[in-house]
C-alpha positions as CSV (number, residue, x, y, z in Angstrom):
1,M,35.5,127.4,134.8
2,Q,37.5,125.9,137.7
3,R,40.3,128.1,138.8
4,L,43.6,126.3,139.0
5,T,45.3,126.8,142.4
6,P,49.1,126.9,142.8
7,R,48.9,123.7,144.9
8,F,46.9,121.9,142.1
9,L,49.5,123.0,139.5
10,V,52.4,121.7,141.7
11,L,50.7,118.3,142.2
12,T,49.9,118.0,138.4
13,L,53.6,118.8,137.5
14,A,54.9,116.3,140.1
15,S,52.5,113.6,138.7
16,A,53.7,114.2,135.2
17,I,57.4,114.0,136.2
18,L,56.7,110.7,138.1
19,T,54.9,109.2,135.1
20,G,57.8,110.1,132.9
21,L,60.3,108.5,135.2
22,V,58.4,105.3,135.4
23,A,58.0,105.1,131.6
24,A,61.7,105.7,131.2
25,Q,62.6,103.0,133.6
26,S,60.3,100.5,132.0
27,A,61.5,101.3,128.4
28,P,63.7,98.6,126.8
29,K,67.4,99.3,127.1
30,T,69.4,99.9,123.9
31,A,72.3,97.4,123.7
32,P,75.7,99.1,123.6
33,V,77.5,99.0,120.2
34,D,80.2,96.3,120.2
35,T,83.1,98.4,118.8
36,S,85.8,96.0,119.9
37,S,84.9,93.2,117.5
38,A,84.7,95.7,114.6
39,T,88.0,97.2,115.6
40,E,89.6,93.7,115.7
41,K,88.3,93.0,112.2
42,G,89.6,96.3,110.9
43,I,93.1,95.6,112.4
44,S,93.1,92.1,111.0
45,L,92.3,93.4,107.5
46,A,94.9,96.1,107.7
47,E,97.6,93.7,108.9
48,S,96.8,91.4,105.9
49,G,97.2,94.2,103.4
50,H,93.4,94.9,102.9
51,C,93.6,98.6,103.8
52,R,90.8,99.6,101.4
53,E,88.3,97.4,103.3
54,A,89.9,98.1,106.7
55,L,90.0,101.9,106.7
56,P,86.2,102.5,106.7
57,I,85.8,100.2,109.7
58,L,88.7,101.6,111.6
59,K,87.6,105.2,111.1
60,K,84.3,104.5,112.7
61,S,85.2,102.0,115.4
62,A,88.8,102.9,116.6
63,P,88.1,106.2,118.4
64,L,85.2,104.6,120.3
65,T,87.0,101.4,121.4
66,P,87.1,101.2,125.2
67,D,90.1,98.8,125.4
68,K,93.2,101.1,125.5
69,Q,95.7,98.7,123.8
70,L,93.2,97.7,121.1
71,K,92.5,101.4,120.5
72,L,96.2,102.1,120.2
73,R,96.7,99.3,117.7
74,A,93.7,100.5,115.7
75,G,94.9,104.1,115.6
76,L,98.3,103.1,114.3
77,A,96.7,100.9,111.7
78,T,94.4,103.8,110.6
79,V,97.4,106.0,110.1
80,R,99.3,103.5,108.0
81,C,96.2,102.7,105.9
82,G,95.4,106.4,105.5
83,L,98.8,107.1,104.1
84,S,98.9,104.0,101.9
85,L,95.6,104.9,100.3
86,N,96.5,108.6,100.0
87,Q,93.8,109.6,102.4
88,P,95.6,112.2,104.5
89,D,92.5,113.3,106.3
90,A,92.0,109.9,107.8
91,A,95.7,109.7,108.8
92,V,95.7,113.1,110.4
93,N,92.5,112.6,112.3
94,A,93.9,109.4,113.8
95,L,97.1,111.2,114.7
96,L,95.2,113.9,116.5
97,W,93.4,111.5,118.8
98,L,96.3,109.2,119.2
99,N,98.5,112.1,120.5
100,R,95.6,113.2,122.7
101,D,95.0,109.8,124.3
102,F,98.6,108.4,124.1
103,P,100.8,111.5,124.3
104,S,104.0,109.8,125.5
105,D,103.7,106.4,123.8
106,P,106.9,105.7,121.7
107,D,105.0,104.1,118.9
108,V,102.7,107.0,118.6
109,L,105.5,109.5,118.6
110,Y,107.5,107.5,116.0
111,V,104.5,107.1,113.6
112,T,103.6,110.8,114.1
113,T,107.2,111.8,113.0
114,H,107.2,109.7,109.9
115,A,103.6,110.4,109.0
116,Y,104.0,114.2,109.0
117,S,107.3,113.9,107.2
118,D,105.6,111.7,104.6
119,L,102.7,114.2,104.2
120,S,105.2,117.1,103.9
121,T,107.1,115.3,101.2
122,R,103.9,114.5,99.3
123,A,102.7,118.1,99.5
124,A,106.1,119.4,98.3
125,L,106.1,117.1,95.3
126,Q,102.6,118.1,94.5
127,L,103.5,121.8,94.7
128,A,106.6,121.2,92.5
129,G,104.5,119.3,89.9
130,T,101.5,121.6,89.8
131,A,103.1,125.1,90.2
132,P,106.9,124.8,89.8
133,S,107.3,128.5,89.0
134,S,105.2,129.8,91.8
135,V,106.5,132.0,94.7
136,Q,105.6,129.2,97.1
137,A,107.7,126.6,95.1
138,H,110.7,129.0,95.2
139,E,110.2,129.6,98.9
140,L,110.1,125.9,99.6
141,N,113.3,125.4,97.6
142,A,115.0,128.3,99.4
143,E,114.1,126.8,102.8
144,A,115.4,123.4,101.8
145,L,118.7,125.0,100.6
146,E,119.0,127.0,103.8
147,S,118.7,123.8,105.8
148,Q,121.5,122.3,103.8
149,G,123.7,125.4,104.4
150,K,123.6,126.3,100.7
151,W,123.3,130.0,101.4
152,D,124.1,131.4,97.9
153,E,121.6,129.1,96.2
154,A,118.9,129.9,98.8
155,A,119.5,133.7,98.4
156,A,119.1,133.3,94.6
157,E,115.7,131.6,95.2
158,Y,114.6,134.4,97.5
159,N,115.7,137.0,94.9
160,V,113.5,135.2,92.3
161,M,110.6,135.6,94.6
162,L,111.2,139.3,95.0
163,K,111.3,139.7,91.2
164,Q,107.9,138.0,91.0
165,Q,106.4,139.9,94.0
166,P,108.6,142.8,95.1
167,G,106.4,143.6,98.1
168,L,106.3,140.1,99.5
169,P,106.8,140.2,103.3
170,G,109.5,138.2,105.0
171,V,111.8,137.8,102.0
172,H,114.2,140.7,102.7
173,Y,114.4,139.4,106.3
174,R,115.5,136.0,105.2
175,I,118.0,137.4,102.8
176,G,119.4,139.5,105.6
177,R,119.8,136.4,107.8
178,I,121.6,134.6,105.1
179,I,124.0,137.5,104.7
180,L,124.7,137.5,108.5
181,S,125.5,133.7,108.3
182,R,128.7,134.6,106.5
183,P,131.8,135.8,108.2
184,P,131.1,139.4,109.3
185,T,132.7,142.3,107.4
186,P,131.7,146.0,107.3
187,A,130.3,145.3,103.8
188,T,128.2,142.2,104.8
189,V,126.9,144.0,107.9
190,E,125.8,147.0,105.9
191,S,124.3,144.8,103.2
192,A,122.3,142.9,105.9
193,R,121.2,146.2,107.5
194,N,119.8,147.3,104.1
195,E,117.8,144.1,103.8
196,F,116.2,144.4,107.3
197,T,115.5,148.1,106.6
198,S,113.8,147.1,103.3
199,E,111.8,144.5,105.2
200,L,110.5,147.1,107.6
201,K,109.3,149.2,104.7
202,I,107.2,146.3,103.6
203,D,106.2,145.0,107.0
204,P,106.6,147.6,109.7
205,N,105.4,145.0,112.3
206,N,108.4,142.6,111.8
207,A,109.7,142.5,115.3
208,G,112.6,140.2,114.2
209,A,113.9,142.7,111.8
210,E,113.8,145.5,114.4
211,Y,115.6,143.2,116.9
212,I,118.4,142.4,114.5
213,L,118.9,146.0,113.5
214,G,119.1,146.8,117.2
215,E,121.7,144.0,117.7
216,L,123.8,145.3,114.8
217,S,123.8,148.8,116.4
218,R,124.5,147.4,119.8
219,Q,127.6,145.5,118.5
220,A,128.7,148.8,116.9
221,Q,128.1,150.5,120.3
222,Q,125.6,152.9,118.6
223,W,123.5,153.0,121.7
224,D,120.8,155.4,120.7
225,D,120.0,153.6,117.5
226,A,120.1,150.2,119.3
227,I,117.7,151.5,122.0
228,E,115.3,152.7,119.3
229,H,115.2,149.4,117.5
230,F,115.0,147.2,120.6
231,S,112.2,149.4,122.0
232,R,110.2,149.0,118.8
233,A,110.8,145.2,118.8
234,S,109.6,144.8,122.4
235,K,106.5,146.9,121.7
236,L,105.7,144.7,118.6
237,D,106.1,141.4,120.5
238,A,105.4,141.5,124.3
239,S,106.9,137.9,124.6
240,F,110.2,138.8,122.9
241,A,112.6,138.3,125.8
242,D,115.8,139.0,123.8
243,A,114.4,142.4,122.7
244,F,113.7,143.4,126.3
245,L,117.2,142.2,127.4
246,G,118.8,144.0,124.5
247,L,117.0,147.2,125.3
248,G,118.1,147.0,129.0
249,F,121.7,146.2,128.0
250,S,121.8,149.2,125.7
251,L,120.2,151.6,128.2
252,N,122.8,150.5,130.8
253,A,125.6,151.0,128.3
254,A,124.2,154.5,127.7
255,G,124.2,155.3,131.4
256,R,120.4,155.3,131.6
257,Y,120.2,152.9,134.5
258,M,116.8,153.8,135.9
259,E,115.2,153.4,132.4
260,A,117.0,150.1,132.0
261,I,115.4,148.4,135.0
262,P,111.8,147.9,133.6
263,P,112.8,146.1,130.4
264,L,115.4,144.1,132.2
265,E,112.8,143.0,134.8
266,I,110.5,141.9,132.0
267,G,113.3,140.1,130.2
268,V,114.3,138.0,133.3
269,K,110.7,137.2,134.0
270,L,110.3,135.9,130.4
271,R,113.7,134.1,130.5
272,P,114.7,133.6,134.1
273,S,117.5,131.1,133.2
274,N,119.4,133.6,131.1
275,P,122.4,134.9,133.2
276,T,122.7,138.1,131.0
277,G,119.5,139.6,132.3
278,H,120.5,139.0,136.0
279,Y,123.9,140.4,135.2
280,Q,122.6,143.6,133.7
281,L,120.0,144.0,136.5
282,T,122.8,143.7,139.1
283,I,124.6,146.6,137.4
284,A,121.5,148.8,137.1
285,Y,120.4,148.2,140.7
286,R,123.8,149.0,142.0
287,K,124.1,152.2,140.0
288,I,120.9,153.6,141.5
289,G,121.6,152.4,145.1
290,R,119.2,149.4,145.4
291,K,121.8,147.2,147.2
292,E,119.5,144.4,148.3
293,D,118.0,144.0,144.8
294,A,121.5,144.0,143.4
295,E,122.6,141.3,145.8
296,R,119.6,139.2,144.9
297,E,120.2,139.5,141.2
298,L,124.0,138.8,141.7
299,A,123.0,135.5,143.4
300,L,120.7,134.6,140.6
301,F,123.4,135.5,138.1
302,Q,125.8,133.1,139.8
303,Q,123.2,130.3,139.9
304,T,122.2,130.6,136.3
305,S,125.8,131.0,135.1
306,E,126.8,127.8,136.9
307,K,123.9,125.9,135.5
308,A,124.7,127.2,131.9
309,Q,128.3,126.1,132.4
310,R,127.2,122.6,133.5
311,E,124.9,122.3,130.5
312,Q,127.4,123.8,128.0
313,P,130.9,123.0,129.4
314,G,132.8,124.8,126.6
315,Q,131.0,128.1,127.3
316,E,133.1,130.9,128.7
317,P,131.7,132.0,132.1
318,Q,130.7,135.7,132.5
319,Q,132.7,137.8,134.9
320,Q,130.8,139.1,137.9
321,P,129.6,142.7,137.7
322,Q,132.0,145.2,139.3
């Protein structure tokens, strides 16, 4: 048997590759699919009210149409036909690629707003019709009532939910927020505190409940309690800027300036435009003798305060740290 040398193997491989390239070049070319004419047909059918015939064409041809303006018109027609035929998947798919390819187009943004609003309304009506007594239906009603400022009616809906499922997470938190939307009195504050405490028994990872409990304690100048709640909130959510700022504020108020600096530095990094963080950092740096850092933060405090004042003219400017 002839022994195959490495040189022979290389030459054989090169010959095979060359033969393949020649065959590929001589093979007949496949004509590109003419999506534009199909898209034009789909748009014409849609505009004349024949969405049932138009939609299958548009779903296939519109995303592949090379002409940008034609593609835009086809996408908008797909959304309209999808909604009119109650085919939300077709409408949503078209919205996704329209917003990807035309993210700033006014027509796309307008249609997107109305389409999602329409889909939301349809889903809400379906929920009300198929499961009117469900927890989800009561929650949807409660959210709608909250948006209208009907706090008592919203709270009643949330309480119905708790009767159905006492351990449902998030409900005590929402009731607590509703209570705090009313004029504050010792009784309402205590009632809200009880709701947030109940929420944490159900969901110990609710950073929002921890934060509001910390804020209530801060307003009452109960610094140790505020520090405890703000600290837990910041550990539960590493992006919770207000929790870090609240923790730093409370540590400063308790005279624990060295401890206040790390959470305040995180807070201003997360929210550099907030004057409060720079204000509190100025105080903490001054108290521990870091004069240059204090001057830098004072300058940032002045800049952010002036900017906030320009954006919200009625807002009272903060006094400079002493």
